[in-house]
A tleap script that builds the chain and sets N, CA, C and O, in Angstrom:
source leaprc.protein.ff14SB
mol = sequence {
  NMET PHE LEU ASN GLY THR ALA MET SER GLY
  GLN LYS ASP HIE GLY CYS ILE ALA GLY LEU
  ALA LYS LEU VAL GLY PRO VAL THR THR ALA
  PRO ASP PHE ARG PHE PHE ALA VAL ARG ASP
  GLU PHE PRO GLY LEU PHE PRO VAL GLU ARG
  SER GLY ARG PRO ILE THR GLY GLU LEU TYR
  GLU MET PRO ASP GLU LEU LEU PHE ASP VAL
  LEU LEU PRO GLN GLU PRO LYS GLU LEU GLU
  LEU GLY SER ILE THR LEU ALA ASP GLY THR
  ARG VAL ARG ALA MET ILE LEU GLN PRO ASP
  ARG ILE ALA THR GLY ASP LYS VAL VAL ASP
  ILE ALA ASP PHE GLY GLY TRP ARG ALA TYR
  GLN ALA HIE LEU ALA ALA ASN ALA ARG VAL
  ASP ASP VAL LEU GLY CPHE
}
set mol.1.N position { -16.823 51.271 61.621 }
set mol.1.CA position { -15.892 51.118 60.524 }
set mol.1.C position { -16.026 52.325 59.595 }
set mol.1.O position { -17.128 52.670 59.169 }
set mol.2.N position { -14.909 52.955 59.292 }
set mol.2.CA position { -14.865 54.073 58.354 }
set mol.2.C position { -14.677 53.516 56.954 }
set mol.2.O position { -13.705 52.811 56.682 }
set mol.3.N position { -15.614 53.838 56.066 }
set mol.3.CA position { -15.511 53.427 54.667 }
set mol.3.C position { -15.293 54.668 53.823 }
set mol.3.O position { -15.945 55.692 54.033 }
set mol.4.N position { -14.374 54.577 52.866 }
set mol.4.CA position { -14.056 55.745 52.049 }
set mol.4.C position { -13.979 55.439 50.568 }
set mol.4.O position { -13.490 56.258 49.789 }
set mol.5.N position { -14.458 54.263 50.166 }
set mol.5.CA position { -14.324 53.896 48.759 }
set mol.5.C position { -15.499 53.123 48.221 }
set mol.5.O position { -16.646 53.553 48.340 }
set mol.6.N position { -15.217 51.985 47.630 }
set mol.6.CA position { -16.208 51.253 46.847 }
set mol.6.C position { -17.275 50.552 47.670 }
set mol.6.O position { -18.234 50.035 47.098 }
set mol.7.N position { -17.145 50.512 48.996 }
set mol.7.CA position { -18.194 49.908 49.835 }
set mol.7.C position { -19.143 50.958 50.418 }
set mol.7.O position { -20.102 50.608 51.106 }
set mol.8.N position { -18.884 52.247 50.149 }
set mol.8.CA position { -19.791 53.289 50.622 }
set mol.8.C position { -21.130 53.182 49.892 }
set mol.8.O position { -21.236 52.530 48.854 }
set mol.9.N position { -22.147 53.832 50.452 }
set mol.9.CA position { -23.467 53.824 49.821 }
set mol.9.C position { -23.373 54.371 48.399 }
set mol.9.O position { -22.687 55.357 48.130 }
set mol.10.N position { -24.089 53.692 47.496 }
set mol.10.CA position { -24.096 54.105 46.106 }
set mol.10.C position { -22.914 53.634 45.287 }
set mol.10.O position { -22.866 53.867 44.079 }
set mol.11.N position { -21.955 52.973 45.924 }
set mol.11.CA position { -20.771 52.495 45.218 }
set mol.11.C position { -20.938 51.022 44.847 }
set mol.11.O position { -21.841 50.347 45.340 }
set mol.12.N position { -20.062 50.536 43.978 }
set mol.12.CA position { -20.235 49.206 43.388 }
set mol.12.C position { -20.189 48.052 44.377 }
set mol.12.O position { -20.800 47.016 44.116 }
set mol.13.N position { -19.500 48.183 45.488 }
set mol.13.CA position { -19.388 47.081 46.448 }
set mol.13.C position { -20.262 47.249 47.688 }
set mol.13.O position { -20.156 46.472 48.637 }
set mol.14.N position { -21.121 48.259 47.681 }
set mol.14.CA position { -21.951 48.510 48.856 }
set mol.14.C position { -22.911 47.359 49.148 }
set mol.14.O position { -23.302 47.156 50.297 }
set mol.15.N position { -23.287 46.618 48.135 }
set mol.15.CA position { -24.246 45.525 48.313 }
set mol.15.C position { -23.826 44.494 49.337 }
set mol.15.O position { -24.679 43.828 49.924 }
set mol.16.N position { -22.532 44.347 49.565 }
set mol.16.CA position { -22.079 43.329 50.525 }
set mol.16.C position { -22.418 43.690 51.967 }
set mol.16.O position { -22.438 42.815 52.832 }
set mol.17.N position { -22.689 44.983 52.240 }
set mol.17.CA position { -23.046 45.373 53.611 }
set mol.17.C position { -24.435 45.993 53.709 }
set mol.17.O position { -24.941 46.226 54.806 }
set mol.18.N position { -25.047 46.258 52.559 }
set mol.18.CA position { -26.363 46.912 52.540 }
set mol.18.C position { -27.380 46.109 53.334 }
set mol.18.O position { -27.541 44.908 53.122 }
set mol.19.N position { -28.061 46.781 54.245 }
set mol.19.CA position { -29.062 46.136 55.069 }
set mol.19.C position { -28.492 45.350 56.241 }
set mol.19.O position { -29.247 44.877 57.090 }
set mol.20.N position { -27.183 45.205 56.301 }
set mol.20.CA position { -26.533 44.440 57.370 }
set mol.20.C position { -25.738 45.330 58.318 }
set mol.20.O position { -25.599 45.024 59.502 }
set mol.21.N position { -25.218 46.433 57.787 }
set mol.21.CA position { -24.478 47.399 58.597 }
set mol.21.C position { -25.327 48.660 58.728 }
set mol.21.O position { -26.085 49.004 57.820 }
set mol.22.N position { -25.196 49.340 59.855 }
set mol.22.CA position { -25.970 50.554 60.087 }
set mol.22.C position { -25.104 51.774 59.777 }
set mol.22.O position { -24.036 51.963 60.360 }
set mol.23.N position { -25.591 52.597 58.842 }
set mol.23.CA position { -24.904 53.842 58.525 }
set mol.23.C position { -25.081 54.816 59.683 }
set mol.23.O position { -26.203 55.192 60.021 }
set mol.24.N position { -23.964 55.224 60.290 }
set mol.24.CA position { -24.001 56.232 61.345 }
set mol.24.C position { -24.103 57.606 60.698 }
set mol.24.O position { -24.835 58.474 61.173 }
set mol.25.N position { -23.353 57.798 59.600 }
set mol.25.CA position { -23.416 59.050 58.868 }
set mol.25.C position { -22.104 59.408 58.216 }
set mol.25.O position { -21.109 58.699 58.367 }
set mol.26.N position { -22.104 60.521 57.483 }
set mol.26.CA position { -20.868 60.988 56.865 }
set mol.26.C position { -19.919 61.513 57.940 }
set mol.26.O position { -20.346 62.140 58.910 }
set mol.27.N position { -18.645 61.252 57.755 }
set mol.27.CA position { -17.611 61.712 58.685 }
set mol.27.C position { -16.363 62.102 57.900 }
set mol.27.O position { -16.227 61.804 56.713 }
set mol.28.N position { -15.478 62.763 58.588 }
set mol.28.CA position { -14.206 63.184 58.006 }
set mol.28.C position { -13.083 62.756 58.939 }
set mol.28.O position { -13.223 62.797 60.161 }
set mol.29.N position { -11.980 62.349 58.351 }
set mol.29.CA position { -10.825 61.970 59.154 }
set mol.29.C position { -10.130 63.211 59.707 }
set mol.29.O position { -10.371 64.331 59.257 }
set mol.30.N position { -9.278 62.992 60.673 }
set mol.30.CA position { -8.341 64.039 61.079 }
set mol.30.C position { -7.452 64.303 59.854 }
set mol.30.O position { -7.366 63.449 58.972 }
set mol.31.N position { -6.794 65.462 59.782 }
set mol.31.CA position { -5.983 65.791 58.600 }
set mol.31.C position { -4.614 65.108 58.624 }
set mol.31.O position { -3.577 65.764 58.526 }
set mol.32.N position { -4.630 63.798 58.753 }
set mol.32.CA position { -3.400 63.030 58.934 }
set mol.32.C position { -3.118 62.053 57.799 }
set mol.32.O position { -2.356 61.104 57.981 }
set mol.33.N position { -3.725 62.272 56.622 }
set mol.33.CA position { -3.631 61.267 55.570 }
set mol.33.C position { -3.359 61.872 54.207 }
set mol.33.O position { -3.721 63.014 53.923 }
set mol.34.N position { -2.712 61.078 53.376 }
set mol.34.CA position { -2.738 61.262 51.933 }
set mol.34.C position { -3.716 60.193 51.457 }
set mol.34.O position { -3.930 59.188 52.136 }
set mol.35.N position { -4.292 60.410 50.317 }
set mol.35.CA position { -5.336 59.526 49.794 }
set mol.35.C position { -4.980 59.215 48.354 }
set mol.35.O position { -4.766 60.124 47.551 }
set mol.36.N position { -4.916 57.941 48.028 }
set mol.36.CA position { -4.452 57.528 46.713 }
set mol.36.C position { -5.498 56.693 45.985 }
set mol.36.O position { -6.186 55.873 46.593 }
set mol.37.N position { -5.608 56.910 44.676 }
set mol.37.CA position { -6.407 56.046 43.814 }
set mol.37.C position { -5.443 55.005 43.240 }
set mol.37.O position { -4.419 55.356 42.654 }
set mol.38.N position { -5.770 53.748 43.409 }
set mol.38.CA position { -4.939 52.667 42.884 }
set mol.38.C position { -5.634 52.112 41.642 }
set mol.38.O position { -6.734 51.562 41.715 }
set mol.39.N position { -4.963 52.271 40.503 }
set mol.39.CA position { -5.483 51.823 39.196 }
set mol.39.C position { -6.857 52.425 38.896 }
set mol.39.O position { -7.587 51.900 38.055 }
set mol.40.N position { -7.216 53.509 39.564 }
set mol.40.CA position { -8.553 54.120 39.469 }
set mol.40.C position { -9.656 53.133 39.821 }
set mol.40.O position { -10.810 53.324 39.438 }
set mol.41.N position { -9.302 52.072 40.555 }
set mol.41.CA position { -10.270 51.054 40.956 }
set mol.41.C position { -10.770 51.247 42.379 }
set mol.41.O position { -11.934 50.968 42.667 }
set mol.42.N position { -9.917 51.717 43.264 }
set mol.42.CA position { -10.262 51.893 44.670 }
set mol.42.C position { -9.295 52.886 45.293 }
set mol.42.O position { -8.191 53.088 44.788 }
set mol.43.N position { -9.717 53.511 46.406 }
set mol.43.CA position { -8.821 54.437 47.090 }
set mol.43.C position { -8.137 53.779 48.286 }
set mol.43.O position { -8.562 52.732 48.777 }
set mol.44.N position { -7.076 54.422 48.733 }
set mol.44.CA position { -6.392 53.960 49.930 }
set mol.44.C position { -5.915 55.120 50.780 }
set mol.44.O position { -5.277 56.051 50.287 }
set mol.45.N position { -6.231 55.052 52.054 }
set mol.45.CA position { -5.723 56.029 53.030 }
set mol.45.C position { -4.294 55.666 53.387 }
set mol.45.O position { -3.965 54.492 53.555 }
set mol.46.N position { -3.442 56.685 53.504 }
set mol.46.CA position { -2.066 56.447 53.927 }
set mol.46.C position { -1.705 57.497 54.977 }
set mol.46.O position { -1.685 58.691 54.676 }
set mol.47.N position { -1.417 57.059 56.218 }
set mol.47.CA position { -1.098 58.024 57.278 }
set mol.47.C position { 0.239 58.725 57.030 }
set mol.47.O position { 1.215 58.101 56.615 }
set mol.48.N position { 0.263 60.026 57.291 }
set mol.48.CA position { 1.481 60.823 57.138 }
set mol.48.C position { 1.630 61.752 58.340 }
set mol.48.O position { 0.656 62.060 59.027 }
set mol.49.N position { 2.843 62.184 58.578 }
set mol.49.CA position { 3.089 63.106 59.683 }
set mol.49.C position { 3.000 64.561 59.257 }
set mol.49.O position { 2.764 65.443 60.083 }
set mol.50.N position { 3.194 64.817 57.943 }
set mol.50.CA position { 3.131 66.180 57.410 }
set mol.50.C position { 2.330 66.180 56.122 }
set mol.50.O position { 2.236 65.162 55.436 }
set mol.51.N position { 1.759 67.317 55.802 }
set mol.51.CA position { 1.029 67.524 54.548 }
set mol.51.C position { -0.178 66.609 54.394 }
set mol.51.O position { -0.563 66.258 53.278 }
set mol.52.N position { -0.772 66.224 55.519 }
set mol.52.CA position { -1.970 65.399 55.466 }
set mol.52.C position { -3.199 66.227 55.150 }
set mol.52.O position { -3.190 67.453 55.259 }
set mol.53.N position { -4.252 65.536 54.757 }
set mol.53.CA position { -5.525 66.165 54.438 }
set mol.53.C position { -6.648 65.413 55.146 }
set mol.53.O position { -6.506 64.221 55.418 }
set mol.54.N position { -7.744 66.073 55.445 }
set mol.54.CA position { -8.928 65.368 55.942 }
set mol.54.C position { -9.607 64.678 54.756 }
set mol.54.O position { -9.692 65.247 53.667 }
set mol.55.N position { -10.081 63.472 54.969 }
set mol.55.CA position { -10.721 62.688 53.921 }
set mol.55.C position { -12.139 62.338 54.360 }
set mol.55.O position { -12.355 61.906 55.493 }
set mol.56.N position { -13.091 62.524 53.471 }
set mol.56.CA position { -14.480 62.229 53.787 }
set mol.56.C position { -14.810 60.767 53.512 }
set mol.56.O position { -14.197 60.112 52.669 }
set mol.57.N position { -15.785 60.291 54.243 }
set mol.57.CA position { -16.261 58.929 54.065 }
set mol.57.C position { -17.525 58.725 54.867 }
set mol.57.O position { -18.216 59.681 55.218 }
set mol.58.N position { -17.820 57.468 55.152 }
set mol.58.CA position { -19.018 57.122 55.912 }
set mol.58.C position { -18.634 56.219 57.072 }
set mol.58.O position { -17.771 55.350 56.943 }
set mol.59.N position { -19.283 56.437 58.200 }
set mol.59.CA position { -19.060 55.618 59.380 }
set mol.59.C position { -20.210 54.628 59.509 }
set mol.59.O position { -21.380 55.000 59.419 }
set mol.60.N position { -19.862 53.362 59.722 }
set mol.60.CA position { -20.857 52.297 59.854 }
set mol.60.C position { -20.654 51.540 61.151 }
set mol.60.O position { -19.528 51.350 61.610 }
set mol.61.N position { -21.761 51.112 61.732 }
set mol.61.CA position { -21.731 50.120 62.811 }
set mol.61.C position { -21.974 48.778 62.140 }
set mol.61.O position { -22.937 48.611 61.392 }
set mol.62.N position { -21.092 47.826 62.413 }
set mol.62.CA position { -21.282 46.496 61.840 }
set mol.62.C position { -20.719 45.449 62.785 }
set mol.62.O position { -19.705 45.673 63.446 }
set mol.63.N position { -21.387 44.301 62.843 }
set mol.63.CA position { -20.873 43.239 63.697 }
set mol.63.C position { -19.544 42.711 63.147 }
set mol.63.O position { -19.277 42.785 61.948 }
set mol.64.N position { -18.721 42.178 64.050 }
set mol.64.CA position { -17.426 41.634 63.632 }
set mol.64.C position { -17.569 40.571 62.555 }
set mol.64.O position { -16.721 40.468 61.669 }
set mol.65.N position { -18.629 39.780 62.623 }
set mol.65.CA position { -18.817 38.723 61.626 }
set mol.65.C position { -18.957 39.329 60.230 }
set mol.65.O position { -18.399 38.802 59.267 }
set mol.66.N position { -19.695 40.426 60.117 }
set mol.66.CA position { -19.857 41.086 58.828 }
set mol.66.C position { -18.522 41.658 58.359 }
set mol.66.O position { -18.156 41.517 57.192 }
set mol.67.N position { -17.809 42.291 59.257 }
set mol.67.CA position { -16.520 42.875 58.906 }
set mol.67.C position { -15.533 41.801 58.457 }
set mol.67.O position { -14.958 41.895 57.373 }
set mol.68.N position { -15.337 40.784 59.292 }
set mol.68.CA position { -14.288 39.804 59.027 }
set mol.68.C position { -14.674 38.730 58.011 }
set mol.68.O position { -13.812 38.235 57.285 }
set mol.69.N position { -15.953 38.365 57.950 }
set mol.69.CA position { -16.368 37.279 57.064 }
set mol.69.C position { -16.873 37.747 55.707 }
set mol.69.O position { -16.851 36.981 54.744 }
set mol.70.N position { -17.329 39.000 55.617 }
set mol.70.CA position { -17.921 39.473 54.364 }
set mol.70.C position { -17.113 40.620 53.748 }
set mol.70.O position { -16.680 40.527 52.600 }
set mol.71.N position { -16.912 41.687 54.499 }
set mol.71.CA position { -16.263 42.871 53.932 }
set mol.71.C position { -14.772 42.652 53.674 }
set mol.71.O position { -14.304 42.880 52.559 }
set mol.72.N position { -14.031 42.220 54.676 }
set mol.72.CA position { -12.578 42.102 54.520 }
set mol.72.C position { -12.150 41.163 53.396 }
set mol.72.O position { -11.208 41.488 52.672 }
set mol.73.N position { -12.800 40.017 53.219 }
set mol.73.CA position { -12.370 39.146 52.112 }
set mol.73.C position { -12.525 39.792 50.727 }
set mol.73.O position { -11.888 39.355 49.769 }
set mol.74.N position { -13.359 40.818 50.618 }
set mol.74.CA position { -13.564 41.488 49.337 }
set mol.74.C position { -12.614 42.671 49.131 }
set mol.74.O position { -12.550 43.228 48.035 }
set mol.75.N position { -11.887 43.051 50.161 }
set mol.75.CA position { -11.000 44.205 50.057 }
set mol.75.C position { -9.771 43.864 49.201 }
set mol.75.O position { -9.293 42.730 49.216 }
set mol.76.N position { -9.268 44.852 48.460 }
set mol.76.CA position { -8.067 44.625 47.650 }
set mol.76.C position { -6.868 44.255 48.519 }
set mol.76.O position { -6.775 44.670 49.674 }
set mol.77.N position { -5.961 43.476 47.956 }
set mol.77.CA position { -4.776 43.008 48.695 }
set mol.77.C position { -3.869 44.155 49.127 }
set mol.77.O position { -3.029 43.989 50.011 }
set mol.78.N position { -4.038 45.311 48.504 }
set mol.78.CA position { -3.194 46.465 48.828 }
set mol.78.C position { -3.633 47.178 50.100 }
set mol.78.O position { -2.956 48.098 50.559 }
set mol.79.N position { -4.762 46.762 50.674 }
set mol.79.CA position { -5.291 47.389 51.884 }
set mol.79.C position { -5.235 46.432 53.058 }
set mol.79.O position { -5.300 45.215 52.887 }
set mol.80.N position { -5.112 46.998 54.263 }
set mol.80.CA position { -5.081 46.195 55.487 }
set mol.80.C position { -5.887 46.912 56.567 }
set mol.80.O position { -5.868 48.139 56.658 }
set mol.81.N position { -6.584 46.140 57.372 }
set mol.81.CA position { -7.379 46.713 58.455 }
set mol.81.C position { -6.471 47.364 59.492 }
set mol.81.O position { -5.474 46.786 59.924 }
set mol.82.N position { -6.841 48.575 59.877 }
set mol.82.CA position { -6.114 49.304 60.905 }
set mol.82.C position { -7.083 50.223 61.626 }
set mol.82.O position { -8.294 50.006 61.594 }
set mol.83.N position { -6.556 51.240 62.268 }
set mol.83.CA position { -7.420 52.218 62.917 }
set mol.83.C position { -6.932 53.618 62.581 }
set mol.83.O position { -5.751 53.847 62.321 }
set mol.84.N position { -7.884 54.548 62.594 }
set mol.84.CA position { -7.595 55.941 62.258 }
set mol.84.C position { -8.305 56.840 63.255 }
set mol.84.O position { -9.133 56.389 64.046 }
set mol.85.N position { -7.967 58.109 63.203 }
set mol.85.CA position { -8.630 59.112 64.030 }
set mol.85.C position { -9.500 59.988 63.142 }
set mol.85.O position { -9.056 60.496 62.112 }
set mol.86.N position { -10.749 60.153 63.563 }
set mol.86.CA position { -11.653 61.045 62.851 }
set mol.86.C position { -11.419 62.486 63.307 }
set mol.86.O position { -10.708 62.730 64.282 }
set mol.87.N position { -12.017 63.426 62.599 }
set mol.87.CA position { -11.847 64.851 62.915 }
set mol.87.C position { -12.265 65.181 64.338 }
set mol.87.O position { -11.716 66.095 64.953 }
set mol.88.N position { -13.251 64.428 64.873 }
set mol.88.CA position { -13.712 64.703 66.237 }
set mol.88.C position { -12.885 63.995 67.310 }
set mol.88.O position { -13.212 64.074 68.494 }
set mol.89.N position { -11.817 63.303 66.907 }
set mol.89.CA position { -10.931 62.616 67.850 }
set mol.89.C position { -11.266 61.158 68.091 }
set mol.89.O position { -10.502 60.458 68.756 }
set mol.90.N position { -12.379 60.684 67.574 }
set mol.90.CA position { -12.785 59.287 67.736 }
set mol.90.C position { -11.857 58.368 66.945 }
set mol.90.O position { -11.495 58.664 65.807 }
set mol.91.N position { -11.474 57.240 67.570 }
set mol.91.CA position { -10.679 56.216 66.871 }
set mol.91.C position { -11.636 55.166 66.329 }
set mol.91.O position { -12.513 54.683 67.045 }
set mol.92.N position { -11.461 54.816 65.054 }
set mol.92.CA position { -12.316 53.831 64.399 }
set mol.92.C position { -11.468 52.936 63.502 }
set mol.92.O position { -10.328 53.259 63.169 }
set mol.93.N position { -12.046 51.820 63.125 }
set mol.93.CA position { -11.392 50.927 62.171 }
set mol.93.C position { -11.492 51.524 60.773 }
set mol.93.O position { -12.444 52.231 60.444 }
set mol.94.N position { -10.487 51.222 59.965 }
set mol.94.CA position { -10.472 51.658 58.568 }
set mol.94.C position { -9.459 50.801 57.819 }
set mol.94.O position { -8.605 50.152 58.424 }
set mol.95.N position { -9.565 50.812 56.517 }
set mol.95.CA position { -8.591 50.123 55.686 }
set mol.95.C position { -7.460 51.099 55.368 }
set mol.95.O position { -7.698 52.249 54.999 }
set mol.96.N position { -6.222 50.615 55.518 }
set mol.96.CA position { -5.033 51.436 55.322 }
set mol.96.C position { -4.239 50.888 54.142 }
set mol.96.O position { -4.041 49.678 54.029 }
set mol.97.N position { -3.790 51.769 53.273 }
set mol.97.CA position { -3.000 51.383 52.111 }
set mol.97.C position { -1.628 50.870 52.548 }
set mol.97.O position { -0.967 51.469 53.396 }
set mol.98.N position { -1.219 49.761 51.959 }
set mol.98.CA position { 0.087 49.157 52.216 }
set mol.98.C position { 0.929 49.291 50.942 }
set mol.98.O position { 0.812 48.460 50.041 }
set mol.99.N position { 1.776 50.325 50.854 }
set mol.99.CA position { 2.514 50.583 49.615 }
set mol.99.C position { 3.356 49.401 49.126 }
set mol.99.O position { 3.543 49.231 47.921 }
set mol.100.N position { 3.858 48.593 50.047 }
set mol.100.CA position { 4.690 47.461 49.623 }
set mol.100.C position { 3.889 46.379 48.894 }
set mol.100.O position { 4.476 45.457 48.329 }
set mol.101.N position { 2.573 46.480 48.899 }
set mol.101.CA position { 1.716 45.516 48.208 }
set mol.101.C position { 1.274 46.002 46.824 }
set mol.101.O position { 0.579 45.283 46.106 }
set mol.102.N position { 1.672 47.208 46.453 }
set mol.102.CA position { 1.309 47.750 45.146 }
set mol.102.C position { 2.292 47.213 44.116 }
set mol.102.O position { 3.505 47.286 44.313 }
set mol.103.N position { 1.776 46.679 43.027 }
set mol.103.CA position { 2.623 46.100 41.982 }
set mol.103.C position { 3.375 47.199 41.234 }
set mol.103.O position { 2.840 48.277 40.977 }
set mol.104.N position { 4.611 46.903 40.896 }
set mol.104.CA position { 5.404 47.817 40.094 }
set mol.104.C position { 4.664 48.108 38.798 }
set mol.104.O position { 4.193 47.195 38.119 }
set mol.105.N position { 4.567 49.371 38.467 }
set mol.105.CA position { 3.887 49.767 37.238 }
set mol.105.C position { 2.413 50.079 37.401 }
set mol.105.O position { 1.793 50.606 36.478 }
set mol.106.N position { 1.834 49.764 38.561 }
set mol.106.CA position { 0.432 50.113 38.792 }
set mol.106.C position { 0.273 51.631 38.814 }
set mol.106.O position { 1.129 52.347 39.334 }
set mol.107.N position { -0.820 52.106 38.251 }
set mol.107.CA position { -1.132 53.530 38.298 }
set mol.107.C position { -1.599 53.869 39.705 }
set mol.107.O position { -2.567 53.297 40.206 }
set mol.108.N position { -0.898 54.810 40.336 }
set mol.108.CA position { -1.266 55.290 41.664 }
set mol.108.C position { -1.249 56.812 41.612 }
set mol.108.O position { -0.241 57.422 41.256 }
set mol.109.N position { -2.380 57.416 41.974 }
set mol.109.CA position { -2.525 58.869 41.895 }
set mol.109.C position { -2.871 59.411 43.277 }
set mol.109.O position { -3.766 58.897 43.948 }
set mol.110.N position { -2.155 60.454 43.698 }
set mol.110.CA position { -2.475 61.123 44.960 }
set mol.110.C position { -3.730 61.965 44.730 }
set mol.110.O position { -3.715 62.923 43.957 }
set mol.111.N position { -4.811 61.597 45.409 }
set mol.111.CA position { -6.089 62.294 45.233 }
set mol.111.C position { -6.523 63.001 46.520 }
set mol.111.O position { -7.690 63.365 46.667 }
set mol.112.N position { -5.589 63.194 47.442 }
set mol.112.CA position { -5.923 63.789 48.737 }
set mol.112.C position { -6.571 65.158 48.593 }
set mol.112.O position { -7.462 65.496 49.372 }
set mol.113.N position { -6.148 65.953 47.617 }
set mol.113.CA position { -6.711 67.289 47.471 }
set mol.113.C position { -8.165 67.273 47.011 }
set mol.113.O position { -8.849 68.292 47.111 }
set mol.114.N position { -8.646 66.150 46.514 }
set mol.114.CA position { -10.072 66.018 46.185 }
set mol.114.C position { -10.904 65.850 47.450 }
set mol.114.O position { -12.090 66.178 47.466 }
set mol.115.N position { -10.278 65.337 48.513 }
set mol.115.CA position { -10.964 65.208 49.795 }
set mol.115.C position { -11.813 63.968 49.953 }
set mol.115.O position { -12.340 63.715 51.036 }
set mol.116.N position { -11.960 63.182 48.886 }
set mol.116.CA position { -12.759 61.966 48.995 }
set mol.116.C position { -12.883 61.255 47.664 }
set mol.116.O position { -12.613 61.829 46.609 }
set mol.117.N position { -13.292 60.006 47.725 }
set mol.117.CA position { -13.417 59.143 46.553 }
set mol.117.C position { -14.482 59.652 45.589 }
set mol.117.O position { -14.262 59.647 44.378 }
set mol.118.N position { -15.621 60.088 46.096 }
set mol.118.CA position { -16.688 60.560 45.209 }
set mol.118.C position { -16.255 61.796 44.411 }
set mol.118.O position { -16.578 61.911 43.229 }
set mol.119.N position { -15.543 62.700 45.033 }
set mol.119.CA position { -15.068 63.890 44.330 }
set mol.119.C position { -14.095 63.503 43.221 }
set mol.119.O position { -14.121 64.087 42.137 }
set mol.120.N position { -13.245 62.531 43.488 }
set mol.120.CA position { -12.317 62.067 42.458 }
set mol.120.C position { -13.075 61.380 41.321 }
set mol.120.O position { -12.748 61.579 40.151 }
set mol.121.N position { -14.075 60.583 41.654 }
set mol.121.CA position { -14.882 59.946 40.611 }
set mol.121.C position { -15.588 60.995 39.750 }
set mol.121.O position { -15.683 60.828 38.534 }
set mol.122.N position { -16.077 62.062 40.357 }
set mol.122.CA position { -16.718 63.142 39.605 }
set mol.122.C position { -15.712 63.799 38.662 }
set mol.122.O position { -16.051 64.142 37.529 }
set mol.123.N position { -14.498 63.972 39.122 }
set mol.123.CA position { -13.427 64.528 38.290 }
set mol.123.C position { -13.172 63.627 37.083 }
set mol.123.O position { -13.074 64.110 35.955 }
set mol.124.N position { -13.067 62.322 37.316 }
set mol.124.CA position { -12.837 61.381 36.214 }
set mol.124.C position { -13.991 61.434 35.211 }
set mol.124.O position { -13.768 61.440 34.001 }
set mol.125.N position { -15.218 61.472 35.718 }
set mol.125.CA position { -16.388 61.511 34.838 }
set mol.125.C position { -16.401 62.792 34.007 }
set mol.125.O position { -16.703 62.757 32.815 }
set mol.126.N position { -16.074 63.920 34.631 }
set mol.126.CA position { -16.047 65.191 33.896 }
set mol.126.C position { -14.983 65.159 32.811 }
set mol.126.O position { -15.211 65.654 31.707 }
set mol.127.N position { -13.829 64.587 33.110 }
set mol.127.CA position { -12.762 64.515 32.118 }
set mol.127.C position { -13.073 63.530 31.005 }
set mol.127.O position { -12.558 63.666 29.895 }
set mol.128.N position { -13.899 62.552 31.286 }
set mol.128.CA position { -14.299 61.605 30.247 }
set mol.128.C position { -15.175 62.288 29.204 }
set mol.128.O position { -15.282 61.811 28.074 }
set mol.129.N position { -15.804 63.407 29.579 }
set mol.129.CA position { -16.675 64.143 28.662 }
set mol.129.C position { -15.956 65.292 27.947 }
set mol.129.O position { -16.581 66.013 27.170 }
set mol.130.N position { -14.671 65.472 28.191 }
set mol.130.CA position { -13.924 66.582 27.602 }
set mol.130.C position { -13.972 66.521 26.080 }
set mol.130.O position { -14.148 67.551 25.429 }
set mol.131.N position { -13.819 65.345 25.512 }
set mol.131.CA position { -13.850 65.223 24.057 }
set mol.131.C position { -15.145 65.766 23.473 }
set mol.131.O position { -15.137 66.447 22.447 }
set mol.132.N position { -16.273 65.458 24.141 }
set mol.132.CA position { -17.561 65.952 23.666 }
set mol.132.C position { -17.640 67.480 23.767 }
set mol.132.O position { -18.126 68.146 22.853 }
set mol.133.N position { -17.166 68.012 24.861 }
set mol.133.CA position { -17.219 69.460 25.071 }
set mol.133.C position { -16.356 70.189 24.048 }
set mol.133.O position { -16.756 71.222 23.510 }
set mol.134.N position { -15.183 69.652 23.786 }
set mol.134.CA position { -14.257 70.304 22.858 }
set mol.134.C position { -14.515 69.963 21.397 }
set mol.134.O position { -13.904 70.538 20.496 }
set mol.135.N position { -15.437 69.011 21.170 }
set mol.135.CA position { -15.791 68.650 19.805 }
set mol.135.C position { -14.831 67.690 19.127 }
set mol.135.O position { -14.754 67.665 17.898 }
set mol.136.N position { -14.109 66.911 19.887 }
set mol.136.CA position { -13.188 65.920 19.301 }
set mol.136.C position { -13.898 64.674 18.875 }
set mol.136.O position { -13.268 63.747 18.366 }
savepdb mol mol.pdb
quit
């Protein structure tokens, strides 16, 4: 299972799989996706035919029971289980953004150029400190 958001190691939802799923390691998708932050709460991969980017994440081995009984019930309603291609050509499971499930007025930001959720979080954290740097 490819994880690219809040269930990755060190993230707020990682506890649901910690010690139960085996981290294979960091991986990158094929450059076939746009990547969106929804309400700045979680990211979503969205497959595209043009202007895609590679997105970083973590690959895990996990039993189906862990995936279907523990991880999936915690996933946001805007995501759905699907499959993707990694940079090395391997097909794996991943959560895919379903735009028709996003509520009108929700903040959605294209973060594909950041290359991953952690980089976007670092950007948000740096911008949160702008007032201090500028003396506001």
